[in-house]
C-alpha positions, 0 to 999 in steps of 0.5 A: 464547975465555974459558972461565969461567963462573958458577953458582948452588949450594945450598951447604947447606940454606938457603944459596945461593952463586955458584961460578966454573966453567971450561967444557970446549972444546965438542966435535963435537955440542955447543954453547956457550950464553951465558945470557940468562934463567933461571926459578926453578921455585918449588915444586921449586926452593924445596924443593930449597933448603930440603933438603926432597927426601926421600931415597927421591926423590933419583934421581927428582928429579935434573935433567938437568945437575945437579951435586952431590947432595941435600941439598947442595952441589948445582947445580939448575935447569932453565929456562934460555934463551940464545944459541949462541955456539959450535956447528953453523952452523945453531945460531950465534946462535940463541935456545934453551932448555935444561933447565940450572941457573942458570949464565952460560954452559954447554957441553951436547950439541946434543940438549939444546937447543931452538930458541925460535920467532921468535914467542916473546920470550926472556924469555917462553921461561923458562916452557916447562918449566912449560908443558910440565908443563901439556901433559903433564897435559892429555894425562893428564887428556883434557878434553872439549868442554864440560866443567866444570873447576876448577884448584886452586892458581894458582901457575906450574903451576896457571895454566899448565894453566888457560891451556891449558884455556881454549882447549878449546871450551865449557869452564867453567873456574875457577882456584881459589886462597886468594889473592884477588890471583891473580884478576888473573892468572886475568883476564889469562889469560882464565879465571874465579877464585874463592876455595876456598869460592866455587868452582863444583861438579859438576866433571867434572874438578879439576886439583889443584896447591896442594900443600896438604892442604885443596886436595886435600880441596876438589878431591874436594868439587868433583867431580860423580859419577865425576869425576877429580881429577888430582894435579899437586902435589909434597909432598916429604917431607910426608904428606897426609891424604885423606877417602876415606870418606863418598861417595868410593866411592859416587860413584866418584871418581878421584884420578889422579897426573901428573908431567912426568918421563915422557910421558903414556901417551896420547901415549907411543907418538907423541910424544917429549920433544923433541915435548913441548917444542917443543909447549910453546915453540910455545904460548908465542907467546901474550902472555897468558902473560906474566902468569906472570912476576911478578918479576925479579932479576939472577943476582948476586942469586939467593943472597939472592933464593932464600932470600926465595922459599923463606921466602915473603918474595917471592911471585908465580909465575915469578921470572925471572933476568936475565944481564948 
């Protein structure tokens, strides 16, 4: 069988390229996957593409099958869906999700792939990594029935969180974003929408995912006494200021971080990474989540498209890459 493949690399900050790859022969316990789709994790991947990963975070930011090092040349990405072409009989022909960079075919351990449920289309399964982040965030946040909740930042992660929170009984949830066009995505997900200045206050929980200083400040303003801001944004090498004066202490507000790199302490004793990913894939049976995929390109176009995503020329949420 042909052992060649092609992979997307950031050759240097701001410059993408496609390189030829020679694949190894799959060993026992490995699979050869032919990619069908991959997804661009807009916030993280454009940060990597621009060369904005702080040196102190080089180790923490490594993707599972990354090659090269920050700031480049580096092969980076982690939202790949494909078909198993070689490997154990039980997996042959199955559609799987893998935390692999953008590449036409690849060889990975069996343990690195998760079978996509029959109820989930392959094209939607590229959202698994983002929904997994949302699952972990909700394990951290632990919203309660009837809570008043705002999600600030209607990007991939924020919209995924809002979609899952909407399934909680009796909650009031608003997706808050400065871009009024995100109202359509909120409607498709079954949640309310507001511009920052119009958002409802007295929130028990605000999930912040806008990666802006203004968004984080607004998150504090929307809290009720003893409320919590769950911070999901990744700021890279940018510093942000936070208003911790005024009523921050007297109202006993909380700012808590959440990050998908480890399983939430609330479930660490009873759930593995594999359990969390399998749960996320199962949740993708909901066709409403198709609203999170707002753009598409062929794999060969990715060097140009990644630059346009990083510059803001292409907007939207998840950009899906299609492999011919």
